C-alpha positions as CSV (number, residue, x, y, z in Angstrom):
1,M,-25.2,-19.9,26.8
2,E,-26.4,-19.5,23.3
3,T,-23.9,-19.8,20.5
4,C,-22.5,-16.5,19.4
5,Q,-22.9,-15.8,15.7
6,C,-19.5,-14.1,15.5
7,G,-18.7,-15.0,11.9
8,D,-15.2,-13.8,10.8
9,Y,-14.4,-12.8,14.4
10,F,-14.0,-16.4,15.5
11,G,-10.5,-16.9,16.9
12,S,-9.0,-14.0,15.1
13,F,-9.5,-10.9,17.2
14,S,-6.7,-8.3,16.8
15,I,-6.2,-4.6,17.3
16,G,-9.1,-2.6,15.8
17,D,-11.5,-5.5,15.7
18,V,-14.9,-4.9,17.3
19,V,-16.2,-7.4,19.8
20,P,-19.8,-8.3,18.8
21,E,-22.5,-7.1,21.1
22,E,-24.3,-10.4,21.2
23,L,-21.3,-12.2,22.8
24,E,-22.5,-13.2,26.3
25,L,-20.4,-13.8,29.4
26,N,-21.5,-16.0,32.4
27,V,-19.9,-14.5,35.5
28,Y,-19.6,-15.1,39.3
29,Q,-19.8,-11.9,41.4
30,G,-21.1,-11.2,44.9
31,N,-21.8,-14.8,45.7
32,A,-24.2,-15.0,42.7
33,E,-24.2,-16.2,39.1
34,R,-25.4,-13.8,36.3
35,K,-25.0,-13.1,32.6
36,T,-23.7,-10.0,30.9
37,S,-23.0,-9.2,27.3
38,F,-20.9,-6.8,25.4
39,K,-24.1,-5.0,24.5
40,E,-24.5,-4.2,28.2
41,L,-20.8,-3.3,28.4
42,R,-21.0,-0.8,25.6
43,G,-20.1,2.7,26.8
44,K,-17.6,1.3,29.3
45,W,-13.9,0.4,28.9
46,V,-13.5,-3.3,29.5
47,V,-10.3,-5.0,30.7
48,L,-10.8,-8.7,30.0
49,V,-8.2,-10.8,31.8
50,F,-7.9,-14.5,30.7
51,Y,-5.9,-16.9,33.0
52,P,-5.4,-20.7,32.9
53,K,-7.4,-22.0,35.8
54,D,-8.5,-21.7,39.4
55,F,-6.7,-23.3,42.4
56,T,-3.3,-22.7,40.9
57,F,-0.3,-20.6,41.8
58,V,0.5,-17.6,39.6
59,C,-3.2,-17.0,38.8
60,P,-4.4,-15.9,42.3
61,T,-1.5,-13.4,42.6
62,E,-2.6,-11.8,39.3
63,L,-6.2,-11.6,40.2
64,E,-5.5,-10.2,43.7
65,D,-3.2,-7.6,42.0
66,M,-6.1,-6.6,39.8
67,Q,-8.3,-6.3,42.8
68,R,-5.8,-3.9,44.5
69,H,-6.2,-1.7,41.5
70,Y,-9.9,-2.3,40.8
71,E,-11.0,1.1,42.2
72,A,-8.5,2.8,40.0
73,F,-9.8,1.0,36.9
74,Q,-13.4,1.9,37.9
75,A,-12.4,5.5,38.3
76,E,-11.3,5.4,34.6
77,G,-14.7,4.1,33.6
78,A,-13.5,0.6,33.1
79,E,-14.9,-2.8,34.2
80,V,-12.5,-5.6,34.9
81,I,-13.6,-9.2,34.1
82,S,-11.3,-12.2,34.8
83,M,-12.0,-15.2,32.6
84,S,-11.0,-18.9,32.7
85,T,-12.5,-22.1,31.4
86,D,-13.6,-23.1,34.9
87,T,-17.3,-23.2,35.9
88,V,-19.1,-20.7,38.1
89,E,-19.3,-23.4,40.8
90,V,-15.5,-23.8,40.8
91,H,-15.1,-20.0,40.9
92,K,-17.3,-20.0,44.0
93,A,-15.4,-22.7,45.7
94,W,-12.1,-20.9,45.0
95,H,-13.6,-17.6,46.3
96,D,-14.7,-19.4,49.4
97,H,-11.4,-21.1,50.2
98,S,-8.6,-18.8,48.9
99,P,-7.6,-15.8,51.0
100,A,-6.4,-14.0,47.8
101,I,-9.5,-14.7,45.7
102,A,-11.8,-13.9,48.7
103,T,-10.9,-10.3,48.2
104,L,-12.2,-10.1,44.6
105,T,-15.2,-7.9,44.0
106,Y,-15.0,-7.7,40.2
107,P,-16.8,-10.3,37.9
108,M,-15.1,-13.7,37.4
109,G,-16.1,-15.0,33.9
110,A,-16.8,-18.7,33.5
111,D,-16.1,-20.3,30.1
112,P,-16.4,-24.1,30.5
113,S,-17.6,-24.4,26.9
114,H,-14.3,-22.7,25.7
115,E,-16.4,-20.4,23.4
116,V,-15.1,-17.1,24.7
117,S,-11.5,-18.3,24.9
118,E,-11.7,-19.6,21.3
119,I,-13.3,-16.4,20.0
120,F,-10.5,-14.3,21.6
121,G,-7.8,-16.7,20.3
122,V,-6.3,-17.6,23.6
123,L,-7.5,-21.2,24.1
124,I,-4.9,-23.9,24.4
125,P,-7.0,-26.7,22.9
126,E,-4.9,-29.7,24.1
127,E,-5.1,-28.4,27.7
128,G,-8.6,-26.9,27.7
129,V,-7.3,-23.8,29.3
130,A,-6.7,-20.2,28.3
131,Q,-3.4,-18.4,27.9
132,R,-2.6,-15.4,30.1
133,G,-4.2,-12.9,27.7
134,T,-5.3,-9.3,28.5
135,F,-7.6,-7.4,26.2
136,I,-8.3,-3.6,26.6
137,I,-11.6,-2.9,24.9
138,S,-13.0,0.6,24.2
139,P,-16.5,1.8,25.0
140,E,-17.3,1.3,21.3
141,G,-16.2,-2.3,21.6
142,S,-13.0,-1.9,19.7
143,I,-9.9,-3.8,20.8
144,C,-7.1,-1.4,21.4
145,G,-4.7,-3.4,23.6
146,V,-3.6,-7.1,23.6
147,E,-1.0,-8.8,25.8
148,I,-0.4,-12.5,25.9
149,T,2.3,-14.0,28.2
150,E,3.7,-17.5,28.7
151,G,1.9,-19.3,31.5
152,S,4.7,-19.0,34.1
153,I,5.0,-15.2,33.7
154,G,2.6,-13.1,35.8
155,R,1.2,-9.8,34.6
156,S,1.2,-6.4,36.3
157,A,-2.1,-4.7,37.0
158,K,-0.3,-1.4,37.3
159,E,1.1,-1.7,33.8
160,T,-2.4,-2.7,32.5
161,L,-3.8,0.4,34.2
162,R,-1.1,2.6,32.5
163,K,-2.0,1.1,29.1
164,L,-5.7,1.7,29.7
165,K,-5.0,5.4,30.6
166,A,-3.0,5.7,27.4
167,A,-5.7,4.1,25.3
168,K,-8.3,6.5,26.9
169,Y,-6.1,9.5,26.2
170,V,-5.6,8.8,22.5
171,N,-9.3,7.8,22.1
172,E,-10.3,11.1,23.6
173,H,-7.6,13.2,21.8
174,P,-7.5,12.0,18.1
175,G,-4.3,12.9,16.4
176,N,-2.2,12.5,19.5
177,V,0.0,9.5,20.4
178,C,1.6,8.5,23.7
179,P,5.4,7.9,23.6
180,A,7.2,5.0,25.4
181,A,6.6,4.7,29.2
182,W,3.9,7.5,29.0
183,E,2.2,8.2,32.3
184,E,-0.9,10.3,32.9
185,G,0.1,14.0,32.8
186,D,3.2,13.4,30.6
187,D,3.6,15.1,27.3
188,T,2.2,13.4,24.2
189,L,3.1,13.7,20.5
190,T,1.3,15.0,17.5
191,P,2.7,13.0,14.5
192,G,3.7,15.1,11.5
193,L,6.5,15.8,9.1
194,D,7.8,18.5,11.4
195,L,8.7,15.8,13.9
196,V,10.6,13.5,11.5
197,G,14.2,13.2,12.6
198,K,13.7,15.3,15.8
199,I,13.0,12.5,18.2
């Protein structure tokens, strides 16, 4: 992988930052290795799911949970990409031997150089692995959702899907906001002085 010239983005992504188009990802999918980039992903929502490492315990339950909801993410125009610091070869071996991982059809990103994990600010340097970090990225490449949990706490694909739908709604309806626990079809709010003190 070529070094990404990401400048000020290095290790400091936060809400509103734009992921540079030139950032490449090496992925395993469909028993094959390939490259993709955020330039190719422009126009789609992206849910980038970092996890510590293959052949572990919590990680396969999370990735299998994402697979169970993968069609729903795709229906929202989103691509799911899991990402760890393992190699493509290790991903293949895990896919070949784990019943949970054998179900995966979405791309599994490989980051043995730690470049992508560093850029997104989730690398644990002393361990050489990524934290459990989830990034929701808009079709324009803007980060609009970040969740990072401690290594022993698994995430919920259903909740990530809810957040994606909320991000899509406010992206498509400027001036509206989604209140707590908003679900698709619920009422939204239009901020203004007339709402002050009425909620």
